[in-house]
N, C-alpha and C positions, 0 to 999 in steps of 0.2 A: 504493500500500500504506500509506504514511504517513497519507494522507487517511482511509483506512478505519479505521485505528487511532485517529486523532483523533476521528472521528465516534463510534466505539464508546466511547471514554473519556468523551466528552461525554454520551452517552446514559446510561452508568453513573452518572456524577456527578449528572446531573439527577434520575435515578430515586432515587438514595440520598438526595439533598437533599429530594426530595418526601416520601419515606418518613419521614425523620427529622423533618421539619416536622409531618407528620401525627401521628407517634407522640408528639411533645412537645406537641401541642395541648391535651391534657388537663391538663397542668401550668398552662399559661397560662390556660386556661378556668377552672380552679379559683381561681387568684389573682385573675383578673378578676372573678370572682363575689364574692370575699372583700372587695375594697377598698371597694365602696359599702356593704356591710353593716357593715363595721368603722368606716367613716366615720360612719354613723348611730349606731353604738354609742358611739363617742367623743363625738359631739355630745350623746348622752343622758347619759352619765356626767359629762361636763364635767371639773372638777377635784375631784370628790367622791372623795377617795382613802380613804374608809372603806368603800365598797361595791364589791366586785369581781364583775363579771358571771360568772354560773355557768350559768344555763339560762334557758329561756323557759317561762312558766307558761301553762296552758290559758286563763286569763282575759285573756291578751294583754299581760302585763307581764313584765319581766325579773326573774328570781330572782337575788338577790345573796347573796354570802357576805361575812362580815366579814373583817377583815384577818388574824385568827388562824385562819381556816379553811383547809382543805388545798388548795383550788384557786386561791388568790389569785395564784400565780406564773404560771399559764397565760395570763392575759390579757396582761401585758406580754411574756411569751414569744412569744405569737402575733403581737404587734405587731412584735417583732424579726424574725420570719420574713417578715412583709409587707415590712419595710424591706429585708431581705436580697434579696428578689426584685425589688422595684421600685427600690430605691436612692433613693427620694424622701425628702427631709429631714424632711418632716412626720411620717412614720412613726417616724423615729429620735427626734424630739423627744417624741412621745407615748410611745414605749417607755421612754425615759429617765425621764420623769415618773412613770410607773406603776411602773417598777422601783424608783426611789428611794423611792417611797411605802411600800415594804415593809421599810425599814431596821430598824425595831424588832423585826421577826420573828427577827432573828439571836439573840435571847434567849428565843424562844418554846419552852418545854420541856413544853407541855401534851400533845403527841402526837408521833408520829414523822415527820410529813409535812413537816418543815422542808426536806428535800431537794427535794421537789416545789416548795415555795414559793420557795426561794431559788436553787436551781441553775437552774431553768427561767427565772428572771428575771435574776438577777445573772450566772449562768453564761453566758447568751447575751449580756448586755450587755458582758462582757469581750471578746468576739470583735470588737466594733466600737468599744469605748471602753476602752482599757487604763488604767483608773483604779485606782491602788493601793488606794484606799479599798474598791473592790469586792472585791478579794482579801482584805482584812482582814475584811470583812463575811462572806464565805463561810467563812473559817477559824473565825470566832467561831460561825457557824451549825453547823459541824461539831463544835465543842467542845460546843455545846448538845445536839446529837443524841447524843453519846457519854454524856451523863448518863443516858440511858435504856437503856444497855447493862449487862447483868449477866453477869459472867464465870461465874457458876454456871449460868445458863441457856445462855449462849453466843449470845445474841440481843439485839437491840434491841427493847424493849417498844413495841408499837404503840399500844394504848389503855391507859388506866388501868383498874384493877379495876372490873368492872361485871357486871351480869347478862347472860347469854347469850340467844340466840334462844329465845323461849318460856319464859324463866326456868328452863330445864332445869338449868343449872349456873351457877356464878359463874366468870367469866373472871378468874383470879388474875393471870396474866401472859400476856395474849393477844399473839400475833405473827401478822400477816397477810401473805399473799403480796405485797401491794402494797408492803411494806416493802423489797423488793429494789430498788425504784426510788430509794430514798434513799441507796444505797451509793455512787453516783457522786460525791456531795458529799464523802464520806469519802476516797475515792481522790484526789480533787482536793486536799484539805487536806494529805494526806501528800506529794504531789508538790511543793507550794509551800513547805511548812514543813520538809521533809526529816525529818519525824517519822513513823515507821511505825506509831505507835499507832492512828491513824485507819484505815489500810489493814488492819492486823491485825484490828481489830474488824469491818471489812467482810467480810473473808475468813471469819472465824469465823461470822458471821451467815449468809453464803451457804452454808457447809458444813452448818449446822444446818437451814437451809431445805431443802437437798437431802435431808437425812436424814429429816426429819419431815413436810414438806409434800407430798412426791411419792408417788404410788402406784406399783405395779410397772409399770403401763403408761404412766407419766409424765403421767397426769392429775394434778390437784392439788387439795388442800384449800385453803380460804380462810383459816381460822383454826386455829392450834394453841395450846392453852391449857397453859401450863407451871406447875409448882409452883415458885415463886420461891425456896423454901428448898432444894430438892433438884435442880432442873432437870428433873425427871421430866415426861413428857407426861401430862397429866390427861385430855384428850379433844380430838377433832378435829371441826371443823364447817365447813360451807360456807354462811356467813351470807347472802350475796347471791345464792346459786344456788338451784336447784330443790330439792335435798335435800343432806344432808351428804355423801353418797357420789357425787353428780353432779358435773359439771365446768362450773363457772361460766366463761363465755367470757373475760370481762375478766381474771379471775384468771390464766387460762392465758397470756393475752397479757402481763400484767405479768411473769410468770415468764420467758417467752422473752426479753423485753427486758432484764430484770435480770441474767439469767445471761449473755447476750451481752455486756453492759457489763462484768460481772465478769471474763469471759474476756479482753476487750480490755485491762483494767488489770492482769491477773495472768499471762496466757498459760498458765494452768493448764488442762490438757486436760479435767479433770473438769468444769469449768464449761462448756466448749464442748460436750462430750457431752450435758450436761443441757439446754442451750439447743436443741441439735439434736433431741433426743428429745421435748422439749416442743413444738417446732415441728412435728415429725412427727405428734404426737397431734392438734394443731390442724388440720393440712392433710389428714390421712388419715382423719379421723373420718367415718363414713358419714352423719352427720347435718349435715355442713357443706353449706349451700346451694351451688348451682352457681356463683353469682356471687362466692363466697368471703367473703361478709359473714355472720358466724355469728348464730344465734339467741342470746339472752342467756345461755342455758345449753345445752350440747351434748346433754343428756339430758332436757330438759324433756318431761314427759308420757310418757316411755318406761317400759315394764314393768320392774319391779325397782327403781325409784327412787321412794321414798315421802317426800313433803315433810311436815315437822312443823309446817306452817302451813296456813292455809285457802286452798288453791289451787283456783280455779274455772276449768276449761279452756274454759268457754263465755264467759268474760269478754272474750276478744279474738277478732276475726274471723280473724286470723292470728297465729301466735306472734311476739312482738316480736323484732326483730333488735337487735343492738348494734353500731352503726357505730363506736363508740369502741374496741371490742375489735379490730375490723379495722384501724383507724387505728394503734393501738399495735403490733399484730402486724406490719403491713406495714413500718412504720418499723424495727422490730427485725430483721425478716428481711432487709431490704436490707443492714444492717450485718453480720448473721450470714453472708450470702453472701460477704462479702469475706474471711472467714477460712477459706473452703473452696475446693475445686477440683472440676472435672469436673461430674458429674451432680448432686452435692449442691449445688454452687454455683448451678447452673442452676435447681434445684428451688425454692430459697428466693427467689432473685431473681425468677424468673418468677411465683411465687405472690404476692410482694409487689406487683409491677407490676399483676397482675390485680386485686388488692384495691383498689389506688389508682385504677385505671381505673374499677372499679365504683363507687367512692365519688364519682368525678367525673361520673357520669351524673346525669340529672335525677331519678332515683329517690332519690338520697341528697344530691345537691348542691342547695343552696337557691337554685335559679335561678328558681323560681316565687314567691319571696318568701312562702313559707309562714310565715316570721317575718321581722321587719325587721332582725335583728341578727347571727344566728349562721350559720355556713357549712354545717355538716352536719346533716342530719335523721336521725331514726330511731336514736337511741341509747337505752340503758336504764341508768338509774343503779342503783336498788335496788328491783327488782320485788317481792320478798317483803314489803317494808315499804310498798308502794304508792306509792313516790316515783319521780318522773322516769322515766316509762314512755313510750317512743316520743317523745322530745323531743331538742332540740339540747343539747349539753353542751360547755362551753368546752375541756375536755381532749380531746374528740374532734377539735375544730378544731386544737388545738395539735399533736397527733401526726400528723394528716393533713398539715398544712403542713410539718412536719418531714420526713415521709416523701417528700413531693413534692420538697423541696430535696435530700434524700439521693439520690433517683433522678436528679435533674438533674446532680448532681456526679458520680455514677457513670457517667452517659452521656458526660460530658466526658472 
């Protein structure tokens, strides 16, 4: 009898081990694909710390952004994630170099994206190198970000005053959904300084975003234009989506991620409810493809949605996807699942894993060397402006790698 039990136990153990190994293969496969690509990109960039890899152009060259542009932090952040998975010192050395190259951005008050730039780089650096200087840089970055906050509007201004899409209106005080991603920097600053000023600004901004960016079905607008003198909403637009009333996929993903983070830092159930409802909109939308990787806009080409730009439906053989939206949403939903129980927990966890596995297939993962440097294919940056359509994007890589690591930690 004891022998039978022992045999059964061994069979169960071997089966479980085989299943677990098979299930985790997509994580290793993705990081294995990333390391030679990023080695090539490091060799290409060298120590030129003025140009930060952003995308890959149709002419076969890398598109770079300068140090003050919004995506600079994703390159060192991705290097930190490679180091976290491999524990190879060369990746840590590269990540430190590129992180430190961003130091002057702690004073960059030209736009709201300092959270992306500094927390994705220095925030990750602190997890592996507890350098007090990094904490000081992040606190100064948070101080700089608060300069763009208006207590009258109750929000952090995203862009400076400018003409809107099609020159229909002037954005007096534009606030975009992406801005939710910069709040984590403010929460961090309050924790380390014991000064609630940063946290209070973040909470107020999130409240205003809940109030004005969301529709009744928890779809979202991209841009809200406020009157800086009164705080009144002047008009609402979806700049990078199909139409102002349609639902831009990456904007929805930013919202899921940002409100999940805000709930983590506040434990305010209003923010959890918002993250859940926005995730439900994303996952339950009838126009979400079977593999979970959304089109660049959920409503593109659908009846009732009229673009105010020259959209030619015959321009593309198939409607462009946005792998970056799936990467952001999957990483967010993994964390969201940890705050829930039962069927809700399973829904977001399983959906996130499905998206990550889809992104790890040859359709999206750059295993065929479609480009020499970036990991994910088929992202869409700004289709209405004709920019970055069906290309790799550094922030797609960043959130994909983050999601893979979050999955791996949850499995453990």
